C-alpha positions in Angstrom: 24.1 133.9 88.6 25.0 130.3 90.0 28.5 129.6 91.5 30.2 126.5 92.2 32.7 124.9 93.2 36.5 123.9 91.0 35.4 120.4 92.9 31.8 120.5 91.4 33.4 121.9 87.7 36.3 119.1 87.5 33.9 116.4 87.7 32.2 117.5 84.5 34.7 115.6 82.1 33.3 113.4 79.7 32.5 113.5 76.1 28.4 113.7 76.6 29.0 115.9 80.0 31.8 119.0 79.6 33.0 121.7 81.6 35.7 124.5 81.5 36.6 127.1 82.9 38.5 130.3 81.5 38.7 133.6 83.8 36.6 132.0 86.6 34.0 131.6 83.6 33.0 128.4 83.8 31.2 126.8 79.8 29.4 123.8 79.7 30.2 123.2 75.6 28.1 119.5 75.2 25.3 120.9 73.3 28.8 121.9 70.5 30.7 118.7 71.8 27.0 116.3 70.7 26.7 118.1 67.7 30.0 117.5 66.3 29.8 113.5 67.2 29.0 112.3 62.9 31.8 115.5 62.3 34.3 114.4 65.3 37.9 116.5 64.6 41.4 115.9 66.1 41.1 119.8 67.8 37.7 118.3 69.2 40.1 115.4 71.4 42.7 117.8 72.5 40.3 119.6 74.0 38.5 116.5 75.3 41.9 116.3 77.6 40.9 119.5 79.5 37.8 118.3 80.6 36.3 119.9 83.9 40.0 122.4 83.7 40.8 126.1 83.6 42.4 126.7 80.9 42.7 130.6 81.3 46.3 130.7 80.0 45.5 130.0 76.1 42.9 132.6 76.6 42.8 136.8 77.2 40.2 138.3 80.0 37.7 138.9 76.9 37.9 135.8 76.4 39.3 136.1 73.3 42.2 133.3 72.2 45.3 134.5 72.7 47.7 133.3 69.4 51.1 133.7 68.4 53.1 134.3 65.3 54.1 131.1 63.6 57.3 130.3 62.6 57.2 128.6 59.3 54.7 131.1 58.1 55.2 134.3 59.1 51.2 134.8 60.1 49.5 134.9 63.2 47.5 131.3 64.9 45.7 130.5 68.3 47.6 129.0 70.7 44.5 126.7 71.2 43.2 124.8 67.7 39.6 124.1 69.8 38.5 127.1 70.0 38.3 127.4 66.0 35.3 124.4 66.7 31.8 125.7 66.9 28.7 123.7 66.6 27.0 122.7 63.3 23.6 122.9 64.2 22.6 126.6 64.8 20.2 125.8 68.4 23.6 124.8 69.5 25.5 127.8 69.8 24.8 131.7 68.7 26.0 132.9 65.0 28.6 135.0 64.4 29.8 134.2 68.3 33.1 131.6 69.4 32.6 129.4 72.3 34.6 130.9 74.4 32.5 134.2 73.9 28.8 132.3 73.4 26.6 132.7 76.5 24.7 130.0 75.0 27.5 127.5 76.6 27.9 129.9 79.7 26.3 128.8 82.8 28.0 130.5 86.1 31.2 131.3 87.4 33.8 130.2 89.7 33.1 130.9 93.3 35.5 133.8 94.8 36.2 131.4 98.4 34.8 128.2 99.6 33.2 128.1 102.7 33.0 125.0 105.1 30.1 124.3 106.6 28.5 121.9 108.9 24.9 120.7 108.8 23.0 119.0 112.0 20.0 117.0 111.7 18.3 116.6 114.8 15.8 114.1 114.1 19.0 111.3 113.5 22.1 113.1 115.3 24.1 113.0 112.0 26.5 115.5 111.5 27.4 116.3 107.6 30.1 118.2 106.0 29.6 120.8 102.9 31.7 122.7 100.8 29.5 125.7 99.4 30.6 128.5 97.3 30.8 131.9 99.5 28.0 133.9 97.3 25.9 130.6 98.1 22.1 132.0 99.4 20.8 129.7 102.5 18.1 128.7 99.7 21.0 127.7 97.0 23.1 126.1 100.1 19.4 123.8 100.4 19.3 122.7 97.4 22.5 121.7 96.8 21.5 119.6 100.5 17.9 118.3 99.3 20.3 117.4 95.8 23.1 115.0 97.9 22.0 113.9 101.5 18.6 114.7 101.6 15.8 115.1 99.5 13.1 116.3 102.7 15.3 118.9 104.0 12.8 121.3 103.2 10.6 119.2 106.4 13.3 120.6 108.3 13.2 124.3 110.2 16.7 125.5 109.1 18.5 127.1 112.4 21.9 128.5 113.3 24.1 128.9 115.5 27.8 130.0 115.0 31.0 130.2 117.8 31.5 134.0 118.2 28.7 134.6 115.4 25.0 136.0 115.6 23.1 133.1 116.7 21.2 131.4 117.6 18.2 132.4 115.7 16.6 132.4 112.6 18.3 132.3 108.2 17.4 134.9 105.9 16.9 132.5 103.2 17.6 134.9 100.9 20.9 136.2 102.6 24.8 134.5 102.4 25.8 133.0 105.1 28.0 136.1 106.1 24.6 137.9 105.4 23.2 135.5 108.4 26.1 136.2 110.3 28.1 132.6 109.8 31.0 134.3 109.2 33.9 132.8 107.9 36.0 134.2 111.0 40.2 134.5 111.6 41.8 133.2 114.4 44.4 132.1 116.3 43.0 128.4 116.3 41.2 126.7 114.0 37.4 126.6 115.1 34.9 124.7 113.5 33.1 126.1 110.9 29.7 127.5 111.0 27.2 125.0 112.4 23.2 125.2 110.3 20.9 123.0 112.5 17.7 121.2 111.1 14.7 120.0 113.0 12.2 118.1 111.9 7.8 119.6 111.1 6.9 115.9 110.9 5.9 117.9 106.5 6.4 115.6 104.1 4.3 116.8 101.6 8.3 119.7 102.1 10.4 118.9 99.9 
């Protein structure tokens, strides 16, 4: 299971790159929207207005749509009409599933907590402030750092240091920050976030 920051989700708000959140579950509806380019509807226009946003208030906790009684017909109707839309092609959906319950679109969950972190490159002297997910392992953090800041970050030794934590020392790559003793400390004064130190190994074959 991959976890995401809300800041990451809100970037995906376009017709060709579209994510939404339902009860902390993140759905990438891009395949469905692209499959409907030739059969677009007003419901899909409404859906687009919620790109990168949390639409949990339209859904029950099992991700089924909430309904109300129509004052005109006296019959139930969904609160969020875009849930009635579906991909046309079978390869863009799971047959018999509405998109809010379709694992085909489910790509991960919203993090339970954002964590601040400093990545200190001892070769260049640069300090990078990052926000990561509380559930992220060091592997996950390395991957994000490589994608965003330094594609050769794998050519560095990653070491830890945290004020009041278990430090300094080697990082356990399959563990989270907490699992490495880099805890989110609660004190009466504001402390700097935990730091990870990068030491260059002169091996650019690693990435």
